[in-house]
N, C-alpha and C positions, 0 to 999 in steps of 0.2 A: 835603845838600838834603833835605829831608823829600819823603817819599812821598806822591802826592796819594791821597787817598782816593777811591774810588770810590763813585758815588753808591748803586749797586745792583749786584747780580750780574744779567747780563742773562739768564741762563737762568731765574731765578726770577721774572722779571717776568711772563710770561704765567701762571704759577701762580698768583701773588699776585692776579693780576687775575682769573682764572678763579675763585677761592676766594672773592674779593670779589663777584663778579657772581652766583655761585650761590647760591640763597636757602637758609637754614638749614633741615635737616630738621625738619618739626614732630613733636612728641612725638606717639604713637600715643594715640589717645584710647581710654580703658578704658569700655566699656559693660558693663552688667549682662547676663548671659545671658538672652536672651529666654526667657520661658515659652514652653512648646510649645503650639500651638494644640489645642484637642481634637479630636479625630478625629471627622469626620462619620460618621453611620451611613450604610452602601452605599444608595442609591436603589434601589428594586426594578427589576429590568431588565425591559425591554419582553418578553422572552421569557418570564419569569414570570407575567406577566399572562394570566389565563384568558380566551379568546376568548367572546364572548358566545355563549351556547347558541342554537341553531336550535330552533324549535318543531317537535316531533315529530309527523309526519303519519302516520296509520295507511294503510298501502299494501297492497293484497292481495299476499300472497306470490307469487312467481314461479313458475310450473309449471316443472319441471325439463324440459329439452328432451328429447324422445324420444331414448334413445338408439340411434343407427343400429346395425343389427347389423354387428358386426366381421366385416370381410372378411376371409375365410379365405385366408392367404398360401399360393400353391402355387409349388413350384419343379419345374424340370424334371429329368428322370433325368440329362439331361448336367450340370446343376449338382450334382446330387446326388453324381455321380461324381467331380466336381472336388473337392468337399469331402471326400471320404473318400479320394481320392489324396493330398491336401495333408496330411490328418491321419496317414495311412499312413507318408508321407514323414517327418514330424515326430516319429513314434515310432521309426522306424528310425535317425533320426539321434541321438536323446537316447540311444541305447545303441550309436554310433558304428558303427552298420552292422556288428555283430558279434554273435554268439550269437543269433541269431533267424531267423525264416522271413519271408519276404515275403507269403507268404499268412497266417500268422497275425496280422501287422502290418495286413493289409487288412481282415480280418475284425473284429478289435479296432476299428480306426478305424470301420467302416462301423456297428456297434453303438453306438458313441460318437456317431456323428453323426446316426443314426436317432433316439437318445434326445433329444438336445438339439433336433432339429427338433421331435419330438414335445411335448416341454416348451414350446417357443415356440408350438405351435399351428400350424405349418407342414406342409403335405402335399405329398406328391410326386405329381404329375401322371402318372397311367397313359397311356402311348401305345400 
């Protein structure tokens, strides 16, 4: 007996149908490279524009305000003593409280504080 020929392989049917249903890919169209458009000159920016000048009016020069006499700052003896005490302590601490005299620290601090106050125009109230 002769073997029957199968009409087609069932596994290839969907592939054949899918291949037949899909359109053939189109050949890519070749275009000549486009020429570059000329670059336009940048337009002037708004910030670069000069504002319209206002007409100059002649005004009388303003008189300088009368300088009020500077108030002489005055500190009390208590404030002076406090500043001298703090400066004397800083001096003693700078040398680790060794090899010095508290009286020498006080006198040097008093001289420095009075000199700074005098340079700043501060006076000490006499009580």
